[in-house]
N, C-alpha and C positions, 0 to 999 in steps of 0.2 A: 719748418715750414719756411718757403721763401719771402720775407716780408720788409728786407732792408732796402730804402727806396732814396733814388738820387732825385732832386727836383731840379729840372733847366729851365730858367726862365728870364728875360731880361729885365721883366716887371716884377719888382717884388712882391707887388698886390697879387699877382697871379700865384707866385709862388707860395704867399701866405695862404690864398683860398686853397689850392691842393694839398696844401700840408696839412691844414685844418679839417678836411675831408679825411685825411689817409689818417691823420692821428686818431680823430675819433673813431674811425674803424678797427683800431690795433695794428695799424701799420707804423712802422719806425721809421723816420725821414733822418737818414743817417748824412745827406748834405744837401747843400745848393750851391747851383752856378748859374751866373747872368748871362755867360757867352759860351761859345761852342768849345772853345779852346780850354777853358776852364772846367766846360763839362767834362772832355777827356781826361784832363790831369786827374780829375775828382774820381771818376770812373776808376783809374787805374789805381788808386789811394785806396779808396773805399771800398772797391770790389762789391758793388750793390748789387741786389737782386732784380732789379729793375731800374730804368731811368723814366721819367716824364720828361719829353724833349719839346721846348717850343719849336715850332720851324721856322719863322723868321726871326732872325736874331743880328745884331751887330756884327761885322767881323768875322767870325765863323758861322754861318747859321747852322739850324739844326740839321739840315738834312747831310752837310759836311760834317760835322760832329759826330753824327750816327755811324756816318759811312768809317771814320777814325775808330769808334768803339768798337764796331764790328770788326774792323782789321784785327785790332788788339785780342778783341775774345768774340769770335764767331758765334758763340752762343748767347751773346749777349739779350737780353729782353728789354726793347725800349718802345716807350708808347709816346707817339707822338701828338703834339698840342698844336691844332690851327683856329684860326679864325676862319668865317665864314668865308666862302668865295675861293678856296686855297686849294681845291680840287686837285689840279694839277700837280702842285708840289705834295698832296697827299699820296697821289698815284709814284710820284718818284721816292718818296719815302718808303714806302710799303715796297716797292722795287729792290732800296738799298737797304731793306731788311728790318723794317719796321714792324712790329707785331701788329698793332692794332693804332688807332687815333682817337682822340678826342676833340671835341670841337668845343669853341669858347663861344658862349660864355658857358663856364662847365656846371653841369648837372650832376649834383652828388652822386645819384645811381650810374650815370651811365660811366663817372669816371671810376667808381668800386666795380662796374661790370668787366670794362677793359681790364684794370688791373687785375681782377682776380681769374680771368679768361687766360690772360697771359702769364700769370706765375703758375698757373694749373697746365698751362700747354707744355 
């Protein structure tokens, strides 16, 4: 069963919130990254089953990182995390290959639904 997850967000408290939801529900968080460049490196190193990817980050944003990860692994499963009002970016992310997205502030049931659906897909 695929449940090794990489969490990417430039805000450490956001990573903690997602990690908490996932770990409580039996998922294994294998790594964390604070920006897109780090996310791509960690993806290659850890080969996770799924990535939660924040859209807006300094340097390399989530959509750029998503594209790089998908170039490296066309089957990569990435769920985007966006703030309210980022619909245009969410559409870009879906077109770039994101499987689903979750909106901040995170609701545990929605996070789990998106992740289970993506891993099952």
